[in-house]
C-alpha positions as CSV (number, residue, x, y, z in Angstrom):
1,M,104.1,218.7,75.8
2,A,102.0,215.5,76.4
3,T,98.5,215.3,75.0
4,T,95.4,214.3,76.8
5,E,95.5,210.9,74.8
6,Q,98.8,210.6,75.9
7,I,98.6,211.1,79.9
8,S,96.7,208.7,82.4
9,S,96.2,207.2,85.9
10,T,99.7,205.4,85.2
11,T,101.9,207.7,84.3
12,L,101.4,210.5,86.7
13,A,102.9,209.8,89.7
14,P,101.1,210.1,93.1
15,L,100.0,213.4,94.1
16,N,102.9,213.8,96.9
17,P,104.0,217.4,96.5
18,P,107.6,218.2,99.1
19,R,107.4,219.4,102.8
20,R,108.2,223.0,102.7
21,L,109.4,225.3,105.3
22,L,107.4,229.0,104.1
23,F,110.0,231.9,105.2
24,G,108.7,233.5,102.2
25,P,106.4,236.5,101.7
26,G,103.7,234.0,101.3
27,P,101.7,231.6,101.4
28,T,102.3,230.8,104.4
29,M,102.5,227.7,107.0
30,V,98.8,226.0,107.2
31,D,97.5,225.2,111.1
32,P,97.1,221.4,110.3
33,R,93.8,221.9,111.6
34,V,92.6,224.8,108.8
35,Y,93.8,221.6,106.4
36,E,90.5,219.0,108.3
37,A,88.7,221.7,107.5
38,L,88.6,221.9,104.2
39,S,88.1,218.2,104.1
40,K,84.6,218.8,105.3
41,P,81.8,216.9,103.7
42,L,81.0,219.8,101.0
43,V,76.9,221.3,101.0
44,G,75.0,223.9,98.5
45,H,76.5,227.0,98.7
46,L,72.6,228.5,99.3
47,D,72.1,225.7,102.1
48,P,71.7,226.7,105.7
49,Y,74.9,225.3,107.3
50,F,76.9,227.3,104.4
51,I,75.1,230.9,105.3
52,Q,76.2,230.7,109.0
53,V,79.9,229.8,107.9
54,L,79.3,232.9,106.0
55,E,78.1,234.8,108.6
56,D,80.4,233.5,111.2
57,V,83.3,234.6,108.7
58,Q,82.2,237.8,108.9
59,Q,81.9,238.1,113.0
60,L,85.5,236.8,112.8
61,L,86.6,239.2,110.1
62,K,85.9,242.3,111.9
63,G,88.0,241.5,115.1
64,V,90.8,241.1,113.4
65,F,90.2,244.2,111.0
66,G,89.2,246.1,113.8
67,I,85.6,247.6,112.4
68,K,82.3,248.0,114.6
69,E,80.5,250.3,111.5
70,G,80.1,248.4,108.3
71,F,80.5,245.1,107.2
72,T,83.2,242.2,106.4
73,I,82.7,239.6,104.0
74,A,85.1,237.1,101.9
75,I,85.7,237.9,98.5
76,S,86.1,234.4,96.0
77,G,89.2,235.1,95.3
78,T,92.6,236.3,95.6
79,G,93.9,239.1,97.2
80,S,94.0,241.1,93.3
81,A,90.3,240.5,93.6
82,G,89.7,241.8,96.9
83,M,92.5,244.7,95.0
84,E,90.0,244.7,92.0
85,A,87.0,245.2,93.9
86,A,88.0,248.1,95.9
87,V,89.1,250.2,92.9
88,A,86.0,248.9,91.0
89,N,83.2,249.6,93.4
90,L,84.7,253.5,94.4
91,I,85.7,254.1,91.3
92,E,84.1,256.3,87.8
93,P,85.2,257.3,84.8
94,G,86.7,260.8,85.7
95,M,87.0,260.3,89.3
96,K,90.6,262.3,90.3
97,F,92.4,259.0,92.1
98,A,95.2,259.5,94.1
99,I,98.0,256.7,94.7
100,F,100.7,256.8,96.9
101,A,103.2,254.7,94.8
102,N,106.3,253.4,96.6
103,G,106.2,249.5,95.5
104,Y,104.5,247.6,92.9
105,F,101.6,246.5,93.8
106,C,100.9,250.1,94.2
107,D,101.4,250.2,90.6
108,R,99.4,247.5,90.7
109,I,96.4,249.9,92.2
110,T,97.0,252.6,89.6
111,E,97.0,250.5,86.0
112,M,93.6,249.2,87.8
113,G,92.7,252.6,88.5
114,K,93.3,253.9,85.0
115,R,91.5,250.4,83.4
116,H,88.6,251.4,85.5
117,G,88.7,255.1,83.8
118,A,90.0,257.4,87.0
119,N,92.6,260.0,86.4
120,V,95.2,258.8,88.3
121,V,98.2,260.9,90.3
122,R,100.4,259.5,92.0
123,F,103.0,260.7,95.0
124,E,106.5,258.9,93.5
125,K,109.0,257.7,95.8
126,P,111.6,255.3,95.6
127,W,110.2,251.6,96.6
128,G,111.3,251.0,100.4
129,E,110.7,254.3,101.5
130,I,107.0,256.0,103.3
131,F,105.7,259.3,103.4
132,S,105.4,261.6,106.5
133,D,102.0,262.8,107.5
134,A,102.7,266.3,106.1
135,E,104.1,265.0,103.3
136,A,100.3,262.7,102.7
137,T,98.6,265.5,103.9
138,D,100.3,268.7,101.4
139,F,100.0,266.1,98.7
140,I,96.1,265.6,99.0
141,R,94.8,269.2,99.9
142,R,96.8,270.0,96.8
143,E,95.4,267.3,94.1
144,R,91.9,267.2,96.0
145,P,91.0,263.6,95.4
146,N,87.8,262.0,94.9
147,V,89.1,258.7,96.7
148,V,92.8,257.4,97.7
149,A,95.1,254.4,98.6
150,Y,97.9,253.7,99.7
151,V,99.5,250.0,100.9
152,N,100.3,249.4,104.8
153,A,102.4,246.7,104.1
154,E,103.7,246.8,100.8
155,T,105.4,242.8,100.8
156,S,108.0,244.7,97.6
157,T,109.5,246.4,100.3
158,G,108.6,245.3,103.5
159,A,107.7,248.8,104.1
160,L,105.7,249.7,106.7
161,Q,103.1,252.8,105.9
162,N,100.8,254.3,108.2
163,G,97.8,255.5,107.2
164,K,96.5,257.9,109.8
165,A,97.5,261.4,108.4
166,I,95.9,259.5,105.0
167,C,92.7,258.8,105.3
168,A,92.5,262.2,108.2
169,A,93.5,264.3,104.8
170,A,90.9,262.6,102.6
171,H,88.2,262.8,104.2
172,D,88.9,266.5,105.1
173,A,88.7,266.3,101.4
174,G,85.8,265.1,100.9
175,A,87.6,261.6,99.8
176,L,87.6,258.2,100.5
177,V,90.3,256.2,101.2
178,I,91.4,252.0,99.6
179,A,93.9,250.8,102.2
180,D,95.5,247.7,101.3
181,V,96.7,245.0,104.4
182,V,97.2,242.0,102.6
183,T,100.3,241.4,103.5
184,S,99.8,242.5,107.6
185,L,96.7,241.5,108.5
186,G,96.0,238.5,111.5
187,A,100.2,240.0,112.2
188,M,99.9,243.6,112.7
189,P,96.9,245.8,114.6
190,I,94.9,246.9,111.0
191,R,93.4,249.3,113.5
192,F,90.0,249.5,110.4
193,D,88.3,252.5,112.2
194,E,90.8,254.2,114.3
195,T,92.6,255.2,111.2
196,G,89.9,255.7,108.9
197,I,89.8,253.3,105.9
198,D,86.9,253.1,103.9
199,I,87.6,249.5,101.7
200,A,90.7,247.5,103.3
201,Y,91.6,244.1,101.5
202,S,94.0,241.4,102.2
203,C,94.1,237.4,101.1
204,T,93.8,234.2,102.8
205,Q,98.0,233.3,102.8
206,K,99.4,235.2,104.7
207,G,99.0,236.7,107.9
208,L,95.6,234.7,108.5
209,S,97.5,230.9,108.1
210,C,94.9,229.9,105.2
211,P,96.3,228.6,101.3
212,P,94.8,231.3,98.9
213,G,91.7,232.0,97.4
214,L,89.9,234.2,99.3
215,A,90.1,237.7,99.7
216,P,88.8,238.9,103.6
217,I,87.7,243.2,102.6
218,A,86.0,245.7,105.3
219,V,84.0,248.2,104.1
220,S,83.3,251.8,106.2
221,R,80.0,253.3,106.9
222,R,81.2,255.8,105.0
223,A,81.8,253.8,101.7
224,M,78.1,252.1,102.3
225,D,76.4,255.6,101.6
226,Y,79.2,256.1,98.6
227,L,78.3,252.5,97.1
228,N,74.6,253.0,97.5
229,A,74.7,256.6,96.7
230,R,76.5,255.6,93.3
231,K,75.3,257.0,89.8
232,T,76.6,254.4,88.2
233,P,76.5,250.3,88.6
234,C,79.7,249.3,89.2
235,R,81.5,248.0,85.7
236,S,82.4,244.5,87.1
237,W,79.1,242.9,88.2
238,Y,81.4,240.1,89.6
239,L,82.9,242.3,92.2
240,D,80.3,244.2,92.8
241,L,79.8,245.2,96.8
242,K,76.3,245.8,96.5
243,L,75.5,242.3,95.3
244,L,78.1,240.5,97.7
245,Y,76.8,242.1,100.5
246,D,73.4,241.1,99.7
247,Y,74.8,237.3,99.1
248,H,76.7,237.4,102.1
249,T,74.1,239.3,104.7
250,V,71.0,240.1,103.5
251,S,69.0,237.7,101.2
252,H,71.4,234.9,100.7
253,R,70.5,235.0,96.4
254,Y,72.2,233.4,94.7
255,H,75.7,235.1,93.6
256,H,78.0,232.5,92.2
257,T,79.2,229.0,93.3
258,A,81.2,230.1,96.3
259,P,84.4,227.4,97.0
260,I,82.9,226.2,100.0
261,S,86.4,224.2,101.1
262,M,87.7,227.7,100.9
263,F,85.9,229.1,103.5
264,Y,85.4,226.3,106.1
265,A,89.1,226.5,106.2
266,L,89.4,230.5,106.5
267,R,86.8,229.8,109.3
268,E,89.0,227.8,111.5
269,A,92.4,229.5,110.6
270,L,90.1,232.7,111.8
271,V,89.1,230.4,114.9
272,V,92.5,229.3,115.3
273,I,93.0,233.2,115.9
274,M,90.2,233.6,117.8
275,E,91.5,230.9,120.6
276,E,95.0,232.9,120.5
277,G,93.6,235.6,121.0
278,I,94.6,238.6,118.4
279,E,96.3,240.3,120.5
280,N,98.8,237.8,121.4
281,R,99.4,237.0,118.0
282,W,100.4,240.8,117.3
283,Q,102.9,240.3,120.0
284,R,104.3,236.7,118.7
285,H,104.7,238.2,115.3
286,L,106.3,241.7,116.9
287,H,108.7,239.2,118.9
288,C,109.9,236.8,116.8
289,H,110.1,240.2,114.1
290,K,112.6,241.8,116.7
291,E,114.8,238.3,117.4
292,F,115.4,237.4,113.7
293,L,116.4,241.6,113.3
294,D,119.0,241.2,116.0
295,G,120.0,237.7,114.2
296,V,120.8,240.1,111.1
297,Q,122.8,242.8,112.9
298,E,124.6,239.1,114.5
299,L,125.4,238.5,111.0
300,G,126.9,241.9,110.1
301,L,123.3,242.3,107.8
302,E,121.2,245.1,107.0
303,M,117.7,245.7,107.2
304,H,116.4,247.6,103.7
305,V,113.7,249.7,105.7
306,P,116.6,251.7,107.9
307,K,114.1,252.8,110.9
308,E,112.0,249.3,113.2
309,E,108.6,251.9,112.9
310,N,108.9,251.5,108.9
311,R,109.1,247.9,108.5
312,I,107.0,245.1,108.1
313,W,106.6,242.7,111.4
314,N,105.8,239.2,109.3
315,L,107.6,240.2,106.6
316,N,111.1,241.1,106.5
317,T,113.9,242.6,104.0
318,V,117.2,242.2,103.8
319,K,119.9,243.8,101.7
320,V,121.9,241.0,99.9
321,P,125.4,241.6,100.8
322,E,128.2,242.5,98.5
323,G,129.6,239.6,96.8
324,V,126.5,237.4,97.6
325,D,123.9,235.9,94.9
326,S,120.8,235.9,96.1
327,G,119.3,233.6,93.7
328,R,121.8,230.9,94.8
329,V,121.3,232.0,98.2
330,T,117.1,231.1,97.8
331,K,117.6,228.2,95.3
332,R,120.3,225.9,98.1
333,L,117.9,227.4,100.4
334,L,114.8,225.5,99.1
335,E,116.8,222.4,97.7
336,E,118.9,221.4,100.7
337,R,117.1,223.0,103.4
338,G,113.6,222.4,102.2
339,I,113.2,226.2,103.3
340,E,111.7,229.0,101.5
341,I,112.5,232.3,101.4
342,L,112.4,234.5,97.9
343,G,114.5,237.2,96.6
344,G,113.5,241.1,95.8
345,F,111.9,242.0,92.1
346,G,111.6,245.0,90.1
347,P,114.4,247.5,91.3
348,L,114.9,245.4,94.2
349,A,115.7,242.6,92.3
350,G,119.1,240.5,93.2
351,K,119.5,243.8,96.3
352,V,117.5,242.1,98.8
353,F,115.9,239.1,100.1
354,R,112.7,238.9,101.8
355,I,111.8,236.6,104.4
356,G,108.1,236.2,106.0
357,I,108.2,235.3,109.8
358,M,104.4,234.3,110.2
359,G,101.3,232.3,111.3
360,P,102.9,228.5,113.1
361,L,106.3,230.0,111.4
362,A,106.3,232.8,114.1
363,T,107.9,231.4,117.3
364,G,111.7,231.9,118.9
365,R,113.0,228.2,118.1
366,N,111.7,228.8,113.9
367,V,113.2,232.3,113.9
368,T,116.6,230.1,115.3
369,L,116.5,227.5,112.7
370,L,115.9,230.0,110.0
371,L,118.7,232.1,111.0
372,T,121.3,228.7,111.0
373,E,120.2,227.4,107.4
374,F,120.4,231.1,106.1
375,E,123.9,232.0,108.0
376,N,124.9,228.5,106.3
377,I,124.1,228.4,102.7
378,L,125.4,232.8,102.8
379,R,128.8,231.3,104.6
380,A,128.7,228.3,102.0
381,E,128.4,231.2,99.2
382,G,131.1,233.3,99.8
383,Y,130.2,235.7,102.5
384,K,132.5,236.5,105.7
385,G,131.1,239.1,107.3
386,G,129.8,239.1,110.8
387,K,130.0,236.5,113.9
388,R,126.9,234.1,115.3
């Protein structure tokens, strides 16, 4: 490995990343207006101009989350920071924490819950299956937890979990509900208030079509009341939502040095969504999802999640056909076509392709391009099924 003394400006090539079409599960493509926003001049993190940017982001996030009561902010950190903020703020040592576990990110929530001292109980299903309303209700009634968590759109499996029955049963039991909406926010309806979620967290690099770096989060009035009455301080100072709320919305006292440029970018990404109209954006993603499914069927391929109503619109998991090496397909698509899709991992390693169609790439023309190049590489790797 080269040392600092061996590296100089003459030995490093100019920064020139390859141009990719990001059809993976994230990061996704970014609108040129968002790139332009990143280049705007910095101001201080306590400057009145930046405080206004923070307030703009809060108001714009309410529309994509579907929240009127409570508050929204964007945490300085990726989606996993949002996850940890939700867990750290609602969990106190010894609390019973019920988790609906059917994918990788449910396992990550579990690990965070244990580290924060929770008594974790899990309702487990194979990766890609979802929980029925009756199953969810019975589990919560039996366990009587303090906090419940589920993943609305599981990136590792492509499965979509409806949260209404989970939230209703949890509230009947006196519990608060955490929802992971990392993949769905901005591309699918969240309907935070209508569903009854208490804390939902996401990221910027998927359905919002922004670079990674911030974690949008929505907090219900019910959760705010709990935070204000909490008996012990949040174990994470940096992710303490009461402190962050004060910085973002009340006193604007210094908490941390926020990434100014990332907030510029998120604000612009949210303005782009507002101009399109959130309902129109959802419909565009749904339409492209259906177009992609039609193409997959013509190719004779199958989806990992069998029922249409249980599939994420903007993240598709396609079963790898027999005799095809998924790693070779993803590698050739990237190297020969400049197209990124990803394979599965964990129990789904080598079994699925994870294909994201979101943001600027969610158009009929791009779906056709993707299907054509996907088929070409599959054929080159020996696949002979289907007709297109």
